[in-house]
Backbone as a chain_set.jsonl record, in Angstrom:
{"seq": "NNSVTTSTVAQGSAKGFVRYDQDGDTNENSFNVSSIADNASGRFSVSLSNTFATNEKPAVAGMSNEANTNASVVVIGFDQALSSNSSLVFRTSSDDSGAIDNFANHAAFFGDLA", "coords": {"N": [[-37.501, -97.058, 74.252], [-40.646, -96.267, 73.308], [-41.883, -95.216, 71.1], [-43.852, -94.816, 68.119], [-43.916, -94.796, 64.595], [-45.564, -92.358, 62.513], [-46.539, -93.374, 60.091], [-46.881, -96.079, 60.659], [-48.934, -95.998, 62.537], [-50.996, -94.92, 60.929], [-51.28, -96.97, 59.015], [-52.278, -99.036, 60.59], [-54.702, -98.144, 61.5], [-58.314, -98.035, 61.709], [-60.104, -97.96, 58.681], [-62.638, -97.339, 58.248], [-65.958, -97.366, 59.709], [-69.104, -98.637, 60.936], [-72.326, -98.318, 62.419], [-75.194, -99.945, 62.307], [-78.665, -100.226, 62.111], [-80.339, -102.768, 61.104], [-82.885, -103.804, 61.312], [-84.499, -101.519, 61.52], [-83.574, -100.222, 59.301], [-81.558, -98.143, 59.442], [-78.814, -95.986, 59.376], [-76.904, -95.488, 61.968], [-74.477, -94.43, 62.803], [-71.408, -93.641, 61.235], [-68.295, -93.896, 59.398], [-66.467, -93.118, 56.529], [-68.391, -94.259, 54.881], [-70.646, -94.397, 52.277], [-73.203, -95.304, 51.686], [-75.767, -97.651, 52.785], [-77.193, -100.787, 52.194], [-80.033, -102.794, 52.626], [-80.025, -105.924, 51.829], [-81.288, -108.446, 52.027], [-83.038, -110.676, 54.249], [-81.04, -110.875, 57.035], [-78.761, -110.021, 55.636], [-76.677, -107.411, 54.599], [-75.224, -104.633, 52.79], [-72.39, -102.465, 52.69], [-71.489, -99.534, 51.25], [-68.522, -97.903, 50.339], [-67.06, -94.666, 50.865], [-64.421, -94.041, 50.233], [-62.468, -96.205, 48.446], [-60.994, -99.525, 48.908], [-57.622, -100.593, 48.176], [-57.355, -103.123, 47.031], [-59.316, -106.164, 46.503], [-58.763, -107.828, 48.568], [-59.365, -107.47, 51.613], [-59.226, -107.054, 55.097], [-61.784, -107.402, 57.54], [-63.322, -106.455, 60.548], [-65.842, -107.343, 62.723], [-68.764, -106.96, 64.819], [-71.555, -107.473, 67.081], [-74.527, -106.727, 69.035], [-77.239, -108.198, 70.911], [-80.838, -107.681, 71.309], [-82.031, -105.973, 74.22], [-81.548, -107.323, 77.537], [-81.665, -110.12, 77.273], [-81.581, -113.703, 77.138], [-82.254, -114.861, 74.809], [-81.118, -115.401, 72.291], [-78.035, -115.992, 70.535], [-76.279, -113.761, 68.641], [-74.646, -113.47, 65.563], [-72.318, -111.817, 63.472], [-71.072, -111.837, 60.202], [-68.475, -111.431, 57.785], [-68.768, -111.334, 54.346], [-66.682, -112.308, 52.14], [-66.718, -113.287, 49.5], [-68.888, -112.008, 48.2], [-68.188, -109.39, 48.378], [-66.489, -106.338, 47.331], [-63.823, -104.059, 46.35], [-65.063, -101.691, 46.905], [-67.442, -102.123, 48.184], [-68.749, -103.724, 50.988], [-70.015, -106.767, 52.194], [-72.16, -108.054, 54.644], [-73.336, -110.656, 56.824], [-75.941, -111.676, 59.022], [-76.939, -113.686, 61.757], [-78.818, -115.766, 64.045], [-78.592, -118.081, 66.799], [-80.944, -119.415, 67.233], [-82.832, -118.849, 65.238], [-81.798, -118.586, 62.66], [-81.027, -116.601, 59.733], [-81.275, -113.149, 60.413], [-82.592, -109.79, 60.729], [-80.843, -107.72, 62.461], [-80.886, -105.298, 65.148], [-78.639, -103.933, 66.065], [-75.876, -103.62, 64.578], [-72.441, -103.638, 64.36], [-69.492, -102.655, 62.787], [-66.074, -102.542, 61.872], [-63.548, -101.631, 59.563], [-60.482, -102.54, 58.03], [-57.423, -102.005, 56.216], [-55.594, -101.278, 53.157], [-56.193, -98.233, 51.602], [-57.286, -97.132, 48.338]], "CA": [[-38.241, -96.106, 73.455], [-41.932, -96.846, 72.908], [-42.509, -94.392, 70.066], [-44.294, -95.488, 66.895], [-43.943, -93.831, 63.493], [-46.882, -91.941, 62.039], [-46.993, -94.274, 59.019], [-47.344, -97.316, 61.299], [-50.256, -95.706, 63.121], [-51.947, -94.767, 59.819], [-51.511, -98.278, 58.397], [-53.03, -99.895, 61.503], [-55.963, -97.514, 61.901], [-59.523, -98.411, 60.98], [-60.353, -97.117, 57.507], [-64.058, -97.031, 58.266], [-66.78, -98.106, 60.662], [-70.546, -98.417, 60.799], [-73.299, -98.863, 63.365], [-76.364, -100.027, 61.428], [-79.88, -100.888, 62.585], [-80.927, -103.401, 59.922], [-84.317, -103.967, 61.573], [-85.13, -100.241, 61.2], [-82.882, -99.714, 58.122], [-81.045, -96.84, 59.832], [-77.39, -95.8, 59.616], [-76.86, -94.737, 63.213], [-73.2, -93.733, 62.87], [-70.467, -94.267, 60.312], [-67.153, -93.151, 58.873], [-66.07, -93.643, 55.219], [-69.526, -95.029, 54.354], [-71.511, -93.545, 51.462], [-74.578, -95.797, 51.791], [-75.969, -99.007, 53.279], [-78.363, -101.409, 51.568], [-80.581, -104.007, 53.245], [-80.154, -106.784, 50.661], [-82.185, -109.568, 52.295], [-83.041, -111.01, 55.666], [-79.734, -111.303, 57.493], [-77.656, -109.616, 54.762], [-76.641, -106.006, 54.201], [-73.955, -104.214, 52.196], [-71.908, -101.134, 53.038], [-70.703, -98.911, 50.175], [-67.499, -97.041, 50.921], [-66.756, -93.377, 50.236], [-63.068, -94.219, 49.708], [-62.347, -97.641, 48.228], [-59.77, -100.223, 49.248], [-56.712, -100.77, 47.04], [-57.617, -104.43, 46.425], [-60.459, -106.875, 47.075], [-58.295, -108.561, 49.74], [-59.428, -106.551, 52.74], [-59.71, -107.637, 56.338], [-62.869, -106.674, 58.206], [-63.613, -106.917, 61.896], [-67.231, -106.983, 62.962], [-69.379, -107.471, 66.028], [-72.915, -106.966, 67.262], [-75.17, -107.075, 70.3], [-78.65, -108.509, 70.691], [-81.787, -106.795, 71.974], [-82.246, -105.992, 75.667], [-80.66, -108.194, 78.303], [-82.292, -111.434, 77.277], [-80.742, -114.814, 76.7], [-83.057, -115.494, 73.764], [-80.311, -115.92, 71.195], [-76.694, -115.483, 70.297], [-76.288, -113.184, 67.305], [-73.312, -113.448, 64.956], [-72.189, -111.095, 62.211], [-69.954, -112.349, 59.421], [-68.062, -110.699, 56.595], [-68.867, -112.202, 53.17], [-65.615, -111.929, 51.201], [-67.082, -113.668, 48.133], [-69.816, -111.037, 47.622], [-67.663, -108.045, 48.581], [-65.528, -105.808, 46.37], [-63.009, -103.038, 47.0], [-65.884, -100.52, 47.207], [-68.664, -102.527, 48.881], [-68.561, -104.838, 51.908], [-71.275, -107.457, 52.474], [-72.192, -108.708, 55.946], [-74.466, -111.55, 57.097], [-76.279, -111.777, 60.44], [-77.787, -114.834, 62.08], [-78.921, -116.113, 65.458], [-78.506, -119.519, 67.014], [-82.259, -120.04, 67.335], [-83.756, -118.574, 64.134], [-81.124, -118.405, 61.375], [-80.792, -115.234, 59.255], [-82.138, -112.141, 61.037], [-82.264, -108.368, 60.612], [-80.544, -107.31, 63.828], [-80.98, -103.862, 65.331], [-77.366, -103.312, 66.458], [-74.745, -104.182, 63.848], [-71.256, -102.795, 64.452], [-68.39, -103.188, 61.996], [-64.94, -101.673, 61.561], [-62.818, -102.236, 58.46], [-59.061, -102.213, 57.991], [-56.732, -102.363, 54.985], [-54.991, -100.155, 52.431], [-57.122, -97.53, 50.708], [-56.777, -96.863, 46.984]], "C": [[-39.511, -96.788, 72.938], [-42.62, -96.038, 71.818], [-42.818, -95.228, 68.82], [-44.366, -94.442, 65.791], [-45.379, -93.528, 63.065], [-47.411, -92.893, 60.977], [-47.501, -95.595, 59.597], [-48.726, -97.124, 61.905], [-51.3, -95.608, 62.014], [-52.281, -96.116, 59.188], [-52.382, -99.163, 59.273], [-54.366, -99.342, 61.926], [-57.138, -98.045, 61.09], [-59.738, -97.433, 59.836], [-61.831, -96.781, 57.36], [-64.752, -97.82, 59.352], [-68.245, -97.796, 60.396], [-71.273, -99.001, 62.003], [-74.636, -98.788, 62.632], [-77.478, -100.817, 62.087], [-80.569, -101.479, 61.361], [-82.43, -103.575, 60.089], [-85.084, -102.693, 61.215], [-84.543, -99.571, 59.973], [-82.349, -98.292, 58.354], [-79.53, -96.888, 60.046], [-77.277, -94.916, 60.842], [-75.565, -93.964, 63.401], [-72.244, -94.416, 61.905], [-69.337, -93.315, 59.961], [-66.697, -93.86, 57.604], [-67.136, -94.573, 54.632], [-70.411, -94.077, 53.561], [-72.966, -93.986, 51.511], [-74.58, -97.216, 52.333], [-77.236, -99.541, 52.636], [-78.748, -102.665, 52.338], [-80.91, -104.951, 52.096], [-81.175, -107.904, 50.821], [-82.189, -109.799, 53.801], [-81.662, -111.536, 56.055], [-78.569, -110.936, 56.599], [-77.772, -108.139, 54.409], [-75.273, -105.667, 53.634], [-73.671, -102.758, 52.534], [-71.062, -100.63, 51.877], [-69.775, -97.88, 50.788], [-67.333, -95.742, 50.151], [-65.395, -93.423, 49.571], [-62.808, -95.709, 49.628], [-61.012, -98.201, 48.72], [-58.928, -100.42, 47.988], [-56.961, -102.079, 46.312], [-58.868, -105.037, 47.054], [-60.069, -107.669, 48.317], [-58.253, -107.621, 50.933], [-59.883, -107.277, 53.992], [-60.844, -106.787, 56.892], [-63.077, -107.294, 59.571], [-65.017, -106.455, 62.212], [-67.721, -107.564, 64.273], [-70.79, -106.922, 66.165], [-73.427, -107.358, 68.623], [-76.626, -107.395, 70.034], [-79.539, -107.631, 71.553], [-81.877, -107.067, 73.469], [-81.206, -106.864, 76.377], [-81.292, -109.566, 78.408], [-81.29, -112.484, 76.851], [-81.42, -115.571, 75.562], [-82.203, -116.087, 72.657], [-78.918, -115.326, 71.214], [-76.684, -114.997, 68.854], [-74.856, -113.063, 66.804], [-73.359, -112.625, 63.683], [-70.952, -111.631, 61.507], [-69.718, -111.506, 58.195], [-68.07, -111.665, 55.426], [-67.874, -111.747, 52.109], [-66.026, -112.192, 49.752], [-67.984, -112.642, 47.456], [-69.31, -109.598, 47.713], [-66.701, -107.646, 47.464], [-64.686, -104.763, 47.09], [-63.803, -101.785, 47.351], [-67.16, -100.853, 47.969], [-68.403, -103.778, 49.715], [-69.915, -105.451, 52.241], [-71.145, -108.204, 53.803], [-73.44, -109.566, 56.069], [-74.675, -111.637, 58.602], [-77.187, -112.974, 60.665], [-77.783, -115.068, 63.583], [-78.905, -117.621, 65.598], [-79.866, -120.193, 67.06], [-83.195, -119.781, 66.158], [-83.084, -118.346, 62.783], [-80.934, -116.938, 61.023], [-81.789, -114.268, 59.875], [-81.669, -110.739, 60.665], [-82.084, -107.848, 62.029], [-80.562, -105.792, 63.953], [-79.64, -103.188, 65.631], [-76.194, -104.018, 65.799], [-73.589, -103.186, 63.895], [-70.154, -103.437, 63.617], [-67.327, -102.106, 61.822], [-64.128, -102.374, 60.489], [-61.409, -101.666, 58.39], [-58.472, -102.65, 56.662], [-56.15, -101.134, 54.34], [-56.02, -99.537, 51.505], [-56.453, -97.257, 49.367], [-56.186, -95.47, 46.903]], "O": [[-39.436, -97.778, 72.21], [-43.83, -96.167, 71.633], [-42.136, -96.207, 68.519], [-44.827, -93.325, 66.024], [-46.282, -94.347, 63.238], [-48.605, -93.192, 60.958], [-48.455, -96.169, 59.073], [-49.586, -97.998, 61.793], [-52.389, -96.164, 62.152], [-53.439, -96.377, 58.863], [-53.154, -99.968, 58.752], [-55.104, -100.011, 62.65], [-56.983, -98.451, 59.938], [-59.573, -96.224, 60.001], [-62.225, -96.035, 56.465], [-64.222, -98.81, 59.857], [-68.58, -96.822, 59.722], [-70.886, -100.041, 62.536], [-75.147, -97.699, 62.368], [-77.269, -101.934, 62.561], [-81.299, -100.78, 60.659], [-83.174, -103.5, 59.11], [-86.187, -102.763, 60.673], [-84.957, -98.465, 59.623], [-82.635, -97.371, 57.59], [-79.026, -97.722, 60.799], [-77.529, -93.713, 60.763], [-75.553, -92.944, 64.089], [-72.267, -95.64, 61.771], [-69.411, -92.109, 60.192], [-66.553, -95.083, 57.603], [-66.812, -95.556, 53.965], [-70.877, -93.069, 54.093], [-73.87, -93.158, 51.393], [-73.554, -97.897, 52.347], [-78.238, -98.831, 52.543], [-77.898, -103.495, 52.66], [-81.95, -104.808, 51.455], [-81.851, -108.272, 49.86], [-81.42, -109.176, 54.533], [-81.175, -112.512, 55.485], [-77.478, -111.48, 56.771], [-78.826, -107.672, 53.976], [-74.281, -106.324, 53.949], [-74.579, -101.935, 52.65], [-70.035, -101.225, 51.553], [-70.177, -97.087, 51.641], [-67.453, -95.719, 48.927], [-65.225, -92.905, 48.467], [-62.916, -96.411, 50.634], [-60.043, -97.468, 48.921], [-59.452, -100.414, 46.874], [-56.796, -102.145, 45.094], [-59.414, -104.496, 48.015], [-60.943, -108.138, 49.046], [-57.21, -107.038, 51.228], [-60.843, -108.047, 53.941], [-60.846, -105.569, 56.72], [-63.016, -108.513, 59.729], [-65.351, -105.291, 61.99], [-67.165, -108.539, 64.779], [-71.174, -106.004, 65.44], [-72.847, -108.211, 69.295], [-77.197, -106.927, 69.05], [-79.051, -106.916, 72.429], [-81.81, -108.209, 73.924], [-80.117, -107.1, 75.854], [-81.437, -110.111, 79.502], [-80.259, -112.163, 76.261], [-81.192, -116.765, 75.372], [-82.519, -117.156, 72.135], [-78.668, -114.292, 71.834], [-77.043, -115.745, 67.944], [-73.967, -112.612, 67.527], [-74.31, -112.715, 62.907], [-69.915, -111.852, 62.133], [-70.651, -110.933, 57.632], [-67.44, -112.72, 55.501], [-68.192, -110.897, 51.276], [-65.709, -111.395, 48.869], [-67.861, -112.424, 46.251], [-69.941, -108.686, 47.178], [-66.17, -108.495, 46.748], [-64.813, -104.593, 48.303], [-63.279, -100.899, 48.025], [-67.891, -99.944, 48.362], [-67.894, -104.775, 49.203], [-70.863, -104.726, 52.54], [-70.154, -108.891, 54.052], [-74.48, -109.248, 55.491], [-73.712, -111.669, 59.369], [-78.089, -113.245, 59.872], [-76.879, -114.634, 64.297], [-79.169, -118.35, 64.642], [-79.949, -121.416, 66.94], [-84.247, -120.413, 66.067], [-83.76, -117.944, 61.837], [-80.705, -116.114, 61.908], [-82.994, -114.519, 59.871], [-80.503, -110.527, 60.33], [-83.063, -107.567, 62.72], [-80.29, -105.081, 62.986], [-79.523, -101.974, 65.464], [-75.587, -104.911, 66.392], [-73.746, -102.027, 63.512], [-69.911, -104.638, 63.731], [-67.633, -100.927, 61.648], [-64.028, -103.601, 60.504], [-61.176, -100.486, 58.651], [-58.982, -103.584, 56.043], [-56.206, -100.049, 54.917], [-56.649, -100.237, 50.713], [-55.23, -97.163, 49.268], [-55.708, -95.063, 45.845]]}, "num_chains": 1, "name": "protein.A"}
């Protein structure tokens, strides 16, 4: 029997996601996101419509770089220290220029909602 209970599926589902163009300051697509702020070069925060139950929330993030060039490797990181149960902070950087405002930031967040 390969069935899974509804509660297990709900607990393991993403509680929100965002596709954000930091270079153009544009929310291209999102779920459970009330706003996005470009805080500084290579740093942005995502405010949630529905908050997490605690500040201990896992986040999974990824991104792609412009065109099909090998100019740099771009990394997105979740900043737990600056985040709260209602706002998630992310940092972006490249291997050749440090902190950058990337055009294609993708993040999904998981955890228990309040």
